[in-house]
All heavy atoms as a GROMACS GRO file, in nm:
protein
  581
    1MET      N    1   0.082  -0.119   0.000
    1MET     CA    2   0.000   0.000   0.000
    1MET      C    3   0.087   0.126   0.000
    1MET      O    4   0.055   0.223  -0.068
    1MET     CB    5  -0.093  -0.003   0.123
    1MET     CG    6  -0.188   0.110   0.126
    1MET     SD    7  -0.307   0.095  -0.006
    1MET     CE    8  -0.444   0.175   0.062
    2LYS      N    9   0.197   0.121   0.075
    2LYS     CA   10   0.286   0.236   0.083
    2LYS      C   11   0.346   0.267  -0.054
    2LYS      O   12   0.355   0.384  -0.093
    2LYS     CB   13   0.396   0.209   0.185
    2LYS     CG   14   0.488   0.326   0.206
    2LYS     CD   15   0.593   0.296   0.311
    2LYS     CE   16   0.688   0.414   0.324
    2LYS     NZ   17   0.794   0.389   0.419
    3LYS      N   18   0.383   0.162  -0.129
    3LYS     CA   19   0.442   0.184  -0.262
    3LYS      C   20   0.339   0.246  -0.357
    3LYS      O   21   0.373   0.329  -0.440
    3LYS     CB   22   0.496   0.054  -0.319
    3LYS     CG   23   0.623   0.009  -0.252
    3LYS     CD   24   0.684  -0.106  -0.326
    3LYS     CE   25   0.812  -0.144  -0.255
    3LYS     NZ   26   0.917  -0.180  -0.345
    4ILE      N   27   0.215   0.205  -0.345
    4ILE     CA   28   0.110   0.260  -0.430
    4ILE      C   29   0.093   0.408  -0.400
    4ILE      O   30   0.085   0.492  -0.491
    4ILE     CB   31  -0.023   0.184  -0.411
    4ILE    CG1   32  -0.010   0.042  -0.464
    4ILE    CG2   33  -0.137   0.257  -0.480
    4ILE    CD1   34  -0.126  -0.048  -0.432
    5LEU      N   35   0.085   0.443  -0.273
    5LEU     CA   36   0.070   0.583  -0.235
    5LEU      C   37   0.190   0.667  -0.277
    5LEU      O   38   0.175   0.782  -0.318
    5LEU     CB   39   0.046   0.596  -0.084
    5LEU     CG   40  -0.089   0.546  -0.035
    5LEU    CD1   41  -0.096   0.552   0.117
    5LEU    CD2   42  -0.203   0.624  -0.098
    6GLU      N   43   0.309   0.610  -0.269
    6GLU     CA   44   0.429   0.681  -0.315
    6GLU      C   45   0.424   0.704  -0.465
    6GLU      O   46   0.461   0.811  -0.514
    6GLU     CB   47   0.555   0.604  -0.277
    6GLU     CG   48   0.587   0.609  -0.130
    6GLU     CD   49   0.707   0.521  -0.093
    6GLU    OE1   50   0.766   0.456  -0.183
    6GLU    OE2   51   0.739   0.516   0.026
    7TRP      N   52   0.376   0.604  -0.540
    7TRP     CA   53   0.368   0.618  -0.686
    7TRP      C   54   0.263   0.723  -0.723
    7TRP      O   55   0.286   0.805  -0.812
    7TRP     CB   56   0.332   0.485  -0.751
    7TRP     CG   57   0.323   0.493  -0.900
    7TRP    CD1   58   0.427   0.495  -0.988
    7TRP    CD2   59   0.204   0.504  -0.980
    7TRP    NE1   60   0.380   0.505  -1.117
    7TRP    CE2   61   0.244   0.511  -1.115
    7TRP    CE3   62   0.069   0.508  -0.949
    7TRP    CZ2   63   0.152   0.522  -1.219
    7TRP    CZ3   64  -0.023   0.518  -1.052
    7TRP    CH2   65   0.020   0.524  -1.186
    8LEU      N   66   0.149   0.720  -0.656
    8LEU     CA   67   0.042   0.815  -0.686
    8LEU      C   68   0.085   0.958  -0.654
    8LEU      O   69   0.066   1.048  -0.734
    8LEU     CB   70  -0.083   0.783  -0.605
    8LEU     CG   71  -0.162   0.660  -0.645
    8LEU    CD1   72  -0.274   0.638  -0.546
    8LEU    CD2   73  -0.215   0.672  -0.785
    9GLY      N   74   0.141   0.976  -0.538
    9GLY     CA   75   0.180   1.110  -0.495
    9GLY      C   76   0.059   1.196  -0.466
    9GLY      O   77  -0.056   1.157  -0.487
   10GLN      N   78   0.084   1.317  -0.420
   10GLN     CA   79  -0.023   1.409  -0.386
   10GLN      C   80  -0.103   1.448  -0.511
   10GLN      O   81  -0.226   1.458  -0.507
   10GLN     CB   82   0.034   1.533  -0.319
   10GLN     CG   83  -0.072   1.628  -0.269
   10GLN     CD   84  -0.012   1.745  -0.195
   10GLN    OE1   85   0.110   1.760  -0.184
   10GLN    NE2   86  -0.098   1.830  -0.142
   11ASP      N   87  -0.034   1.469  -0.623
   11ASP     CA   88  -0.102   1.508  -0.747
   11ASP      C   89  -0.194   1.397  -0.796
   11ASP      O   90  -0.308   1.424  -0.837
   11ASP     CB   91   0.001   1.542  -0.854
   11ASP     CG   92  -0.064   1.589  -0.983
   11ASP    OD1   93  -0.144   1.685  -0.977
   11ASP    OD2   94  -0.035   1.531  -1.089
   12GLY      N   95  -0.148   1.274  -0.791
   12GLY     CA   96  -0.231   1.162  -0.834
   12GLY      C   97  -0.355   1.147  -0.747
   12GLY      O   98  -0.465   1.124  -0.798
   13LEU      N   99  -0.337   1.162  -0.617
   13LEU     CA  100  -0.452   1.154  -0.526
   13LEU      C  101  -0.551   1.266  -0.555
   13LEU      O  102  -0.672   1.246  -0.549
   13LEU     CB  103  -0.405   1.158  -0.381
   13LEU     CG  104  -0.330   1.036  -0.332
   13LEU    CD1  105  -0.277   1.058  -0.191
   13LEU    CD2  106  -0.418   0.912  -0.336
   14LEU      N  107  -0.499   1.383  -0.587
   14LEU     CA  108  -0.587   1.494  -0.621
   14LEU      C  109  -0.668   1.465  -0.747
   14LEU      O  110  -0.788   1.494  -0.752
   14LEU     CB  111  -0.503   1.622  -0.639
   14LEU     CG  112  -0.579   1.752  -0.657
   14LEU    CD1  113  -0.668   1.780  -0.537
   14LEU    CD2  114  -0.481   1.866  -0.676
   15HIS      N  115  -0.605   1.405  -0.847
   15HIS     CA  116  -0.677   1.366  -0.969
   15HIS      C  117  -0.788   1.267  -0.936
   15HIS      O  118  -0.900   1.279  -0.988
   15HIS     CB  119  -0.581   1.304  -1.071
   15HIS     CG  120  -0.506   1.404  -1.152
   15HIS    ND1  121  -0.547   1.445  -1.277
   15HIS    CD2  122  -0.391   1.472  -1.126
   15HIS    CE1  123  -0.462   1.534  -1.324
   15HIS    NE2  124  -0.366   1.552  -1.234
   16ILE      N  125  -0.759   1.171  -0.850
   16ILE     CA  126  -0.859   1.071  -0.812
   16ILE      C  127  -0.977   1.137  -0.741
   16ILE      O  128  -1.093   1.112  -0.774
   16ILE     CB  129  -0.795   0.962  -0.722
   16ILE    CG1  130  -0.697   0.878  -0.805
   16ILE    CG2  131  -0.903   0.874  -0.659
   16ILE    CD1  132  -0.611   0.783  -0.723
   17VAL      N  133  -0.948   1.221  -0.645
   17VAL     CA  134  -1.053   1.287  -0.567
   17VAL      C  135  -1.139   1.377  -0.655
   17VAL      O  136  -1.263   1.372  -0.650
   17VAL     CB  137  -0.993   1.366  -0.448
   17VAL    CG1  138  -1.096   1.455  -0.382
   17VAL    CG2  139  -0.931   1.271  -0.348
   18VAL      N  140  -1.075   1.460  -0.736
   18VAL     CA  141  -1.151   1.554  -0.820
   18VAL      C  142  -1.239   1.480  -0.919
   18VAL      O  143  -1.357   1.514  -0.937
   18VAL     CB  144  -1.055   1.652  -0.892
   18VAL    CG1  145  -1.128   1.730  -1.001
   18VAL    CG2  146  -0.991   1.747  -0.792
   19CYS      N  147  -1.186   1.378  -0.983
   19CYS     CA  148  -1.266   1.304  -1.081
   19CYS      C  149  -1.382   1.229  -1.015
   19CYS      O  150  -1.492   1.226  -1.070
   19CYS     CB  151  -1.178   1.207  -1.160
   19CYS     SG  152  -1.078   1.291  -1.284
   20SER      N  153  -1.359   1.171  -0.898
   20SER     CA  154  -1.469   1.100  -0.832
   20SER      C  155  -1.578   1.197  -0.788
   20SER      O  156  -1.697   1.168  -0.803
   20SER     CB  157  -1.417   1.017  -0.714
   20SER     OG  158  -1.359   1.100  -0.616
   21ILE      N  159  -1.539   1.313  -0.738
   21ILE     CA  160  -1.638   1.414  -0.699
   21ILE      C  161  -1.712   1.467  -0.822
   21ILE      O  162  -1.835   1.484  -0.818
   21ILE     CB  163  -1.571   1.529  -0.620
   21ILE    CG1  164  -1.527   1.479  -0.484
   21ILE    CG2  165  -1.664   1.648  -0.607
   21ILE    CD1  166  -1.441   1.577  -0.406
   22LEU      N  167  -1.640   1.491  -0.930
   22LEU     CA  168  -1.702   1.544  -1.051
   22LEU      C  169  -1.805   1.447  -1.108
   22LEU      O  170  -1.917   1.486  -1.143
   22LEU     CB  171  -1.596   1.579  -1.155
   22LEU     CG  172  -1.643   1.649  -1.282
   22LEU    CD1  173  -1.717   1.778  -1.248
   22LEU    CD2  174  -1.524   1.678  -1.372
   23VAL      N  175  -1.770   1.320  -1.114
   23VAL     CA  176  -1.866   1.220  -1.164
   23VAL      C  177  -1.989   1.215  -1.073
   23VAL      O  178  -2.103   1.216  -1.120
   23VAL     CB  179  -1.801   1.079  -1.173
   23VAL    CG1  180  -1.906   0.972  -1.194
   23VAL    CG2  181  -1.700   1.073  -1.285
   24GLY      N  182  -1.965   1.213  -0.943
   24GLY     CA  183  -2.078   1.208  -0.849
   24GLY      C  184  -2.167   1.329  -0.858
   24GLY      O  185  -2.291   1.318  -0.856
   25ALA      N  186  -2.107   1.447  -0.869
   25ALA     CA  187  -2.186   1.571  -0.877
   25ALA      C  188  -2.263   1.578  -1.008
   25ALA      O  189  -2.382   1.615  -1.009
   25ALA     CB  190  -2.094   1.692  -0.861
   26LEU      N  191  -2.197   1.546  -1.118
   26LEU     CA  192  -2.265   1.550  -1.248
   26LEU      C  193  -2.377   1.446  -1.256
   26LEU      O  194  -2.480   1.470  -1.319
   26LEU     CB  195  -2.165   1.529  -1.362
   26LEU     CG  196  -2.067   1.642  -1.388
   26LEU    CD1  197  -1.965   1.600  -1.493
   26LEU    CD2  198  -2.140   1.769  -1.431
   27ASN      N  199  -2.357   1.333  -1.190
   27ASN     CA  200  -2.457   1.226  -1.194
   27ASN      C  201  -2.586   1.266  -1.123
   27ASN      O  202  -2.690   1.206  -1.145
   27ASN     CB  203  -2.399   1.098  -1.131
   27ASN     CG  204  -2.489   0.979  -1.152
   27ASN    OD1  205  -2.553   0.966  -1.255
   27ASN    ND2  206  -2.493   0.893  -1.054
   28ILE      N  207  -2.581   1.370  -1.043
   28ILE     CA  208  -2.703   1.418  -0.977
   28ILE      C  209  -2.798   1.480  -1.080
   28ILE      O  210  -2.919   1.470  -1.066
   28ILE     CB  211  -2.667   1.521  -0.867
   28ILE    CG1  212  -2.593   1.450  -0.753
   28ILE    CG2  213  -2.792   1.593  -0.815
   28ILE    CD1  214  -2.534   1.544  -0.650
   29VAL      N  215  -2.740   1.544  -1.181
   29VAL     CA  216  -2.822   1.617  -1.278
   29VAL      C  217  -2.826   1.554  -1.417
   29VAL      O  218  -2.893   1.606  -1.506
   29VAL     CB  219  -2.775   1.764  -1.290
   29VAL    CG1  220  -2.794   1.837  -1.158
   29VAL    CG2  221  -2.630   1.772  -1.334
   30MET      N  222  -2.754   1.444  -1.437
   30MET     CA  223  -2.752   1.380  -1.568
   30MET      C  224  -2.724   1.231  -1.552
   30MET      O  225  -2.681   1.188  -1.446
   30MET     CB  226  -2.647   1.446  -1.659
   30MET     CG  227  -2.504   1.433  -1.611
   30MET     SD  228  -2.383   1.521  -1.711
   30MET     CE  229  -2.436   1.689  -1.695
   31PRO      N  230  -2.747   1.154  -1.659
   31PRO     CA  231  -2.719   1.010  -1.652
   31PRO      C  232  -2.570   0.983  -1.625
   31PRO      O  233  -2.483   1.062  -1.662
   31PRO     CB  234  -2.757   0.959  -1.791
   31PRO     CG  235  -2.849   1.062  -1.847
   31PRO     CD  236  -2.807   1.192  -1.786
   32LEU      N  237  -2.545   0.870  -1.561
   32LEU     CA  238  -2.408   0.835  -1.522
   32LEU      C  239  -2.314   0.830  -1.641
   32LEU      O  240  -2.201   0.880  -1.633
   32LEU     CB  241  -2.408   0.699  -1.448
   32LEU     CG  242  -2.272   0.649  -1.402
   32LEU    CD1  243  -2.206   0.748  -1.305
   32LEU    CD2  244  -2.284   0.512  -1.339
   33LEU      N  245  -2.357   0.772  -1.751
   33LEU     CA  246  -2.270   0.761  -1.868
   33LEU      C  247  -2.225   0.898  -1.917
   33LEU      O  248  -2.107   0.918  -1.949
   33LEU     CB  249  -2.339   0.684  -1.981
   33LEU     CG  250  -2.257   0.665  -2.109
   33LEU    CD1  251  -2.127   0.589  -2.078
   33LEU    CD2  252  -2.337   0.592  -2.214
   34LEU      N  253  -2.315   0.993  -1.921
   34LEU     CA  254  -2.280   1.128  -1.963
   34LEU      C  255  -2.185   1.194  -1.863
   34LEU      O  256  -2.089   1.262  -1.902
   34LEU     CB  257  -2.406   1.213  -1.981
   34LEU     CG  258  -2.387   1.352  -2.038
   34LEU    CD1  259  -2.313   1.348  -2.173
   34LEU    CD2  260  -2.522   1.422  -2.053
   35ALA      N  261  -2.207   1.171  -1.735
   35ALA     CA  262  -2.118   1.224  -1.631
   35ALA      C  263  -1.977   1.167  -1.646
   35ALA      O  264  -1.878   1.239  -1.633
   35ALA     CB  265  -2.174   1.192  -1.493
   36VAL      N  266  -1.968   1.039  -1.678
   36VAL     CA  267  -1.838   0.974  -1.699
   36VAL      C  268  -1.768   1.032  -1.822
   36VAL      O  269  -1.649   1.064  -1.817
   36VAL     CB  270  -1.856   0.820  -1.713
   36VAL    CG1  271  -1.730   0.755  -1.768
   36VAL    CG2  272  -1.894   0.761  -1.579
   37VAL      N  273  -1.842   1.049  -1.930
   37VAL     CA  274  -1.783   1.102  -2.054
   37VAL      C  275  -1.732   1.244  -2.032
   37VAL      O  276  -1.620   1.278  -2.072
   37VAL     CB  277  -1.884   1.095  -2.170
   37VAL    CG1  278  -1.834   1.173  -2.290
   37VAL    CG2  279  -1.912   0.950  -2.209
   38ILE      N  280  -1.811   1.328  -1.969
   38ILE     CA  281  -1.770   1.466  -1.945
   38ILE      C  282  -1.646   1.470  -1.856
   38ILE      O  283  -1.552   1.544  -1.883
   38ILE     CB  284  -1.885   1.547  -1.883
   38ILE    CG1  285  -1.994   1.570  -1.989
   38ILE    CG2  286  -1.835   1.680  -1.827
   38ILE    CD1  287  -2.121   1.631  -1.935
   39THR      N  288  -1.644   1.391  -1.752
   39THR     CA  289  -1.528   1.387  -1.662
   39THR      C  290  -1.404   1.338  -1.735
   39THR      O  291  -1.296   1.394  -1.718
   39THR     CB  292  -1.558   1.298  -1.540
   39THR    OG1  293  -1.675   1.348  -1.474
   39THR    CG2  294  -1.442   1.299  -1.442
   40ALA      N  295  -1.419   1.237  -1.818
   40ALA     CA  296  -1.305   1.186  -1.895
   40ALA      C  297  -1.253   1.292  -1.992
   40ALA      O  298  -1.131   1.310  -2.006
   40ALA     CB  299  -1.345   1.059  -1.970
   41VAL      N  300  -1.343   1.362  -2.058
   41VAL     CA  301  -1.303   1.467  -2.152
   41VAL      C  302  -1.228   1.579  -2.077
   41VAL      O  303  -1.126   1.628  -2.126
   41VAL     CB  304  -1.425   1.523  -2.228
   41VAL    CG1  305  -1.391   1.652  -2.301
   41VAL    CG2  306  -1.478   1.418  -2.325
   42VAL      N  307  -1.277   1.615  -1.961
   42VAL     CA  308  -1.209   1.718  -1.880
   42VAL      C  309  -1.068   1.672  -1.843
   42VAL      O  310  -0.971   1.747  -1.856
   42VAL     CB  311  -1.291   1.752  -1.754
   42VAL    CG1  312  -1.209   1.836  -1.656
   42VAL    CG2  313  -1.418   1.825  -1.791
   43GLY      N  314  -1.054   1.547  -1.799
   43GLY     CA  315  -0.923   1.495  -1.762
   43GLY      C  316  -0.826   1.488  -1.878
   43GLY      O  317  -0.710   1.528  -1.866
   44VAL      N  318  -0.874   1.438  -1.991
   44VAL     CA  319  -0.789   1.429  -2.109
   44VAL      C  320  -0.751   1.568  -2.160
   44VAL      O  321  -0.636   1.593  -2.196
   44VAL     CB  322  -0.858   1.346  -2.220
   44VAL    CG1  323  -0.786   1.357  -2.353
   44VAL    CG2  324  -0.868   1.199  -2.176
   45ALA      N  325  -0.848   1.659  -2.161
   45ALA     CA  326  -0.820   1.795  -2.206
   45ALA      C  327  -0.718   1.863  -2.116
   45ALA      O  328  -0.629   1.934  -2.163
   45ALA     CB  329  -0.949   1.877  -2.211
   46LYS      N  330  -0.731   1.840  -1.986
   46LYS     CA  331  -0.636   1.900  -1.892
   46LYS      C  332  -0.495   1.854  -1.923
   46LYS      O  333  -0.400   1.933  -1.927
   46LYS     CB  334  -0.675   1.865  -1.748
   46LYS     CG  335  -0.599   1.943  -1.641
   46LYS     CD  336  -0.473   1.872  -1.602
   46LYS     CE  337  -0.397   1.949  -1.494
   46LYS     NZ  338  -0.261   1.901  -1.480
   47GLU      N  339  -0.479   1.725  -1.946
   47GLU     CA  340  -0.345   1.672  -1.971
   47GLU      C  341  -0.290   1.711  -2.109
   47GLU      O  342  -0.176   1.754  -2.120
   47GLU     CB  343  -0.344   1.519  -1.957
   47GLU     CG  344  -0.355   1.470  -1.815
   47GLU     CD  345  -0.247   1.524  -1.724
   47GLU    OE1  346  -0.127   1.517  -1.757
   47GLU    OE2  347  -0.283   1.576  -1.616
   48PHE      N  348  -0.372   1.694  -2.211
   48PHE     CA  349  -0.322   1.717  -2.347
   48PHE      C  350  -0.319   1.864  -2.385
   48PHE      O  351  -0.224   1.910  -2.448
   48PHE     CB  352  -0.403   1.637  -2.449
   48PHE     CG  353  -0.362   1.493  -2.456
   48PHE    CD1  354  -0.432   1.396  -2.387
   48PHE    CD2  355  -0.252   1.455  -2.530
   48PHE    CE1  356  -0.393   1.263  -2.392
   48PHE    CE2  357  -0.212   1.322  -2.536
   48PHE     CZ  358  -0.283   1.227  -2.466
   49VAL      N  359  -0.423   1.938  -2.350
   49VAL     CA  360  -0.428   2.079  -2.390
   49VAL      C  361  -0.352   2.167  -2.293
   49VAL      O  362  -0.256   2.236  -2.331
   49VAL     CB  363  -0.575   2.128  -2.403
   49VAL    CG1  364  -0.580   2.276  -2.434
   49VAL    CG2  365  -0.649   2.047  -2.509
   50TYR      N  366  -0.391   2.165  -2.167
   50TYR     CA  367  -0.332   2.256  -2.068
   50TYR      C  368  -0.185   2.222  -2.040
   50TYR      O  369  -0.099   2.309  -2.040
   50TYR     CB  370  -0.413   2.252  -1.939
   50TYR     CG  371  -0.370   2.352  -1.836
   50TYR    CD1  372  -0.411   2.484  -1.844
   50TYR    CD2  373  -0.288   2.315  -1.730
   50TYR    CE1  374  -0.371   2.578  -1.749
   50TYR    CE2  375  -0.249   2.406  -1.635
   50TYR     CZ  376  -0.290   2.538  -1.644
   50TYR     OH  377  -0.250   2.629  -1.550
   51ASP      N  378  -0.158   2.094  -2.016
   51ASP     CA  379  -0.022   2.054  -1.977
   51ASP      C  380   0.071   2.038  -2.098
   51ASP      O  381   0.182   2.093  -2.099
   51ASP     CB  382  -0.024   1.923  -1.898
   51ASP     CG  383  -0.082   1.940  -1.759
   51ASP    OD1  384  -0.098   2.055  -1.714
   51ASP    OD2  385  -0.111   1.837  -1.695
   52LYS      N  386   0.030   1.961  -2.198
   52LYS     CA  387   0.120   1.928  -2.308
   52LYS      C  388   0.125   2.038  -2.414
   52LYS      O  389   0.232   2.083  -2.454
   52LYS     CB  390   0.077   1.796  -2.372
   52LYS     CG  391   0.178   1.741  -2.470
   52LYS     CD  392   0.141   1.601  -2.512
   52LYS     CE  393   0.251   1.541  -2.597
   52LYS     NZ  394   0.221   1.403  -2.633
   53TRP      N  395   0.009   2.082  -2.463
   53TRP     CA  396   0.005   2.177  -2.574
   53TRP      C  397   0.038   2.318  -2.528
   53TRP      O  398   0.121   2.386  -2.588
   53TRP     CB  399  -0.131   2.170  -2.641
   53TRP     CG  400  -0.142   2.249  -2.767
   53TRP    CD1  401  -0.055   2.248  -2.872
   53TRP    CD2  402  -0.244   2.341  -2.801
   53TRP    NE1  403  -0.099   2.333  -2.970
   53TRP    CE2  404  -0.215   2.392  -2.929
   53TRP    CE3  405  -0.359   2.384  -2.737
   53TRP    CZ2  406  -0.296   2.484  -2.992
   53TRP    CZ3  407  -0.440   2.475  -2.800
   53TRP    CH2  408  -0.407   2.525  -2.927
   54LEU      N  409  -0.025   2.364  -2.420
   54LEU     CA  410   0.000   2.500  -2.371
   54LEU      C  411   0.122   2.509  -2.279
   54LEU      O  412   0.164   2.618  -2.244
   54LEU     CB  413  -0.124   2.553  -2.298
   54LEU     CG  414  -0.249   2.570  -2.383
   54LEU    CD1  415  -0.366   2.615  -2.296
   54LEU    CD2  416  -0.226   2.669  -2.496
   55LYS      N  417   0.176   2.393  -2.240
   55LYS     CA  418   0.295   2.384  -2.154
   55LYS      C  419   0.278   2.462  -2.023
   55LYS      O  420   0.368   2.526  -1.974
   55LYS     CB  421   0.418   2.433  -2.230
   55LYS     CG  422   0.450   2.349  -2.352
   55LYS     CD  423   0.576   2.394  -2.420
   55LYS     CE  424   0.610   2.326  -2.546
   55LYS     NZ  425   0.559   2.206  -2.589
   56LYS      N  426   0.157   2.449  -1.965
   56LYS     CA  427   0.129   2.515  -1.837
   56LYS      C  428   0.148   2.419  -1.720
   56LYS      O  429   0.131   2.456  -1.606
   56LYS     CB  430  -0.014   2.568  -1.836
   56LYS     CG  431  -0.046   2.664  -1.945
   56LYS     CD  432  -0.039   2.803  -1.895
   56LYS     CE  433  -0.084   2.897  -2.006
   56LYS     NZ  434  -0.071   3.034  -1.970
   57GLY      N  435   0.178   2.295  -1.749
   57GLY     CA  436   0.198   2.194  -1.646
   57GLY      C  437   0.281   2.082  -1.705
   57GLY      O  438   0.340   2.095  -1.811
   58THR      N  439   0.284   1.970  -1.635
   58THR     CA  440   0.362   1.854  -1.679
   58THR      C  441   0.266   1.744  -1.724
   58THR      O  442   0.184   1.697  -1.645
   58THR     CB  443   0.450   1.802  -1.563
   58THR    OG1  444   0.531   1.908  -1.516
   58THR    CG2  445   0.537   1.687  -1.608
   59PHE      N  446   0.278   1.704  -1.849
   59PHE     CA  447   0.196   1.596  -1.902
   59PHE      C  448   0.244   1.464  -1.843
   59PHE      O  449   0.362   1.432  -1.848
   59PHE     CB  450   0.206   1.590  -2.055
   59PHE     CG  451   0.135   1.472  -2.114
   59PHE    CD1  452  -0.001   1.476  -2.134
   59PHE    CD2  453   0.204   1.358  -2.147
   59PHE    CE1  454  -0.068   1.367  -2.188
   59PHE    CE2  455   0.140   1.248  -2.201
   59PHE     CZ  456   0.003   1.254  -2.222
   60GLU      N  457   0.151   1.389  -1.784
   60GLU     CA  458   0.185   1.259  -1.726
   60GLU      C  459   0.074   1.159  -1.753
   60GLU      O  460  -0.043   1.187  -1.727
   60GLU     CB  461   0.204   1.271  -1.574
   60GLU     CG  462   0.323   1.355  -1.533
   60GLU     CD  463   0.340   1.358  -1.383
   60GLU    OE1  464   0.407   1.265  -1.332
   60GLU    OE2  465   0.287   1.450  -1.321
   61ILE      N  466   0.112   1.044  -1.804
   61ILE     CA  467   0.017   0.935  -1.824
   61ILE      C  468  -0.040   0.892  -1.688
   61ILE      O  469  -0.158   0.856  -1.678
   61ILE     CB  470   0.085   0.815  -1.894
   61ILE    CG1  471   0.127   0.853  -2.037
   61ILE    CG2  472  -0.006   0.694  -1.896
   61ILE    CD1  473   0.012   0.885  -2.131
   62LYS      N  474   0.041   0.900  -1.586
   62LYS     CA  475  -0.004   0.863  -1.451
   62LYS      C  476  -0.128   0.943  -1.411
   62LYS      O  477  -0.219   0.889  -1.347
   62LYS     CB  478   0.108   0.888  -1.349
   62LYS     CG  479   0.070   0.860  -1.207
   62LYS     CD  480   0.183   0.885  -1.111
   62LYS     CE  481   0.194   1.034  -1.087
   62LYS     NZ  482   0.286   1.068  -0.978
   63ASP      N  483  -0.134   1.069  -1.449
   63ASP     CA  484  -0.250   1.151  -1.417
   63ASP      C  485  -0.375   1.099  -1.486
   63ASP      O  486  -0.484   1.101  -1.428
   63ASP     CB  487  -0.226   1.298  -1.454
   63ASP     CG  488  -0.124   1.365  -1.364
   63ASP    OD1  489  -0.094   1.310  -1.256
   63ASP    OD2  490  -0.074   1.472  -1.403
   64LEU      N  491  -0.360   1.052  -1.608
   64LEU     CA  492  -0.475   0.995  -1.680
   64LEU      C  493  -0.521   0.865  -1.613
   64LEU      O  494  -0.641   0.840  -1.603
   64LEU     CB  495  -0.440   0.970  -1.827
   64LEU     CG  496  -0.414   1.096  -1.910
   64LEU    CD1  497  -0.361   1.059  -2.048
   64LEU    CD2  498  -0.539   1.180  -1.922
   65VAL      N  499  -0.426   0.786  -1.565
   65VAL     CA  500  -0.460   0.663  -1.492
   65VAL      C  501  -0.536   0.699  -1.364
   65VAL      O  502  -0.637   0.637  -1.330
   65VAL     CB  503  -0.334   0.580  -1.461
   65VAL    CG1  504  -0.365   0.464  -1.368
   65VAL    CG2  505  -0.270   0.530  -1.590
   66CYS      N  506  -0.488   0.801  -1.295
   66CYS     CA  507  -0.554   0.844  -1.171
   66CYS      C  508  -0.693   0.900  -1.200
   66CYS      O  509  -0.786   0.879  -1.122
   66CYS     CB  510  -0.468   0.948  -1.099
   66CYS     SG  511  -0.317   0.877  -1.030
   67ASP      N  512  -0.708   0.969  -1.313
   67ASP     CA  513  -0.840   1.017  -1.353
   67ASP      C  514  -0.935   0.899  -1.371
   67ASP      O  515  -1.050   0.902  -1.326
   67ASP     CB  516  -0.833   1.097  -1.482
   67ASP     CG  517  -0.766   1.231  -1.468
   67ASP    OD1  518  -0.752   1.280  -1.353
   67ASP    OD2  519  -0.725   1.289  -1.570
   68LEU      N  520  -0.888   0.794  -1.437
   68LEU     CA  521  -0.970   0.675  -1.459
   68LEU      C  522  -1.009   0.610  -1.327
   68LEU      O  523  -1.124   0.570  -1.308
   68LEU     CB  524  -0.895   0.575  -1.548
   68LEU     CG  525  -0.965   0.442  -1.574
   68LEU    CD1  526  -1.099   0.466  -1.644
   68LEU    CD2  527  -0.877   0.352  -1.656
   69ILE      N  528  -0.915   0.601  -1.235
   69ILE     CA  529  -0.945   0.544  -1.103
   69ILE      C  530  -1.052   0.629  -1.033
   69ILE      O  531  -1.146   0.576  -0.976
   69ILE     CB  532  -0.816   0.536  -1.016
   69ILE    CG1  533  -0.721   0.434  -1.076
   69ILE    CG2  534  -0.851   0.501  -0.872
   69ILE    CD1  535  -0.581   0.438  -1.017
   70GLY      N  536  -1.038   0.761  -1.041
   70GLY     CA  537  -1.136   0.850  -0.981
   70GLY      C  538  -1.274   0.835  -1.045
   70GLY      O  539  -1.376   0.837  -0.976
   71ILE      N  540  -1.275   0.819  -1.176
   71ILE     CA  541  -1.403   0.799  -1.246
   71ILE      C  542  -1.469   0.669  -1.200
   71ILE      O  543  -1.589   0.665  -1.174
   71ILE     CB  544  -1.382   0.800  -1.399
   71ILE    CG1  545  -1.348   0.942  -1.446
   71ILE    CG2  546  -1.504   0.745  -1.472
   71ILE    CD1  547  -1.300   0.952  -1.589
   72LEU      N  548  -1.390   0.564  -1.188
   72LEU     CA  549  -1.445   0.436  -1.142
   72LEU      C  550  -1.499   0.447  -0.999
   72LEU      O  551  -1.606   0.396  -0.969
   72LEU     CB  552  -1.337   0.327  -1.150
   72LEU     CG  553  -1.295   0.288  -1.290
   72LEU    CD1  554  -1.176   0.192  -1.286
   72LEU    CD2  555  -1.410   0.229  -1.368
   73ILE      N  556  -1.428   0.517  -0.913
   73ILE     CA  557  -1.475   0.537  -0.775
   73ILE      C  558  -1.604   0.619  -0.778
   73ILE      O  559  -1.698   0.590  -0.703
   73ILE     CB  560  -1.367   0.604  -0.690
   73ILE    CG1  561  -1.251   0.506  -0.667
   73ILE    CG2  562  -1.424   0.652  -0.556
   73ILE    CD1  563  -1.128   0.568  -0.603
   74GLY      N  564  -1.608   0.722  -0.862
   74GLY     CA  565  -1.726   0.806  -0.872
   74GLY      C  566  -1.848   0.730  -0.920
   74GLY      O  567  -1.962   0.765  -0.887
   75CYS      N  568  -1.828   0.625  -0.996
   75CYS     CA  569  -1.939   0.544  -1.045
   75CYS      C  570  -2.002   0.459  -0.933
   75CYS      O  571  -2.118   0.418  -0.944
   75CYS     CB  572  -1.892   0.451  -1.157
   75CYS     SG  573  -1.859   0.538  -1.311
   76LEU      N  574  -1.925   0.438  -0.830
   76LEU     CA  575  -1.978   0.357  -0.719
   76LEU      C  576  -2.079   0.437  -0.642
   76LEU      O  577  -2.173   0.397  -0.586
   76LEU     CB  578  -1.866   0.312  -0.626
   76LEU     CG  579  -1.759   0.224  -0.692
   76LEU    CD1  580  -1.648   0.195  -0.592
   76LEU    CD2  581  -1.819   0.095  -0.743
   0.00000   0.00000   0.00000
């Protein structure tokens, strides 16, 4: 468990928390599938547009993995 938390880091945990909250909040006002799609688009856009294309952050595949984990948790 310690190694997983070290790999995730604070940023990874933040991605998980934000995505799970976003899916849950959006699911209140729309179907779950649409909430998942919107959350995934936001996560991918953040990494590819904001971080990679605009160079305002660091592009990391790990962040996309953490987004997916957060989306899955949000579906529960």
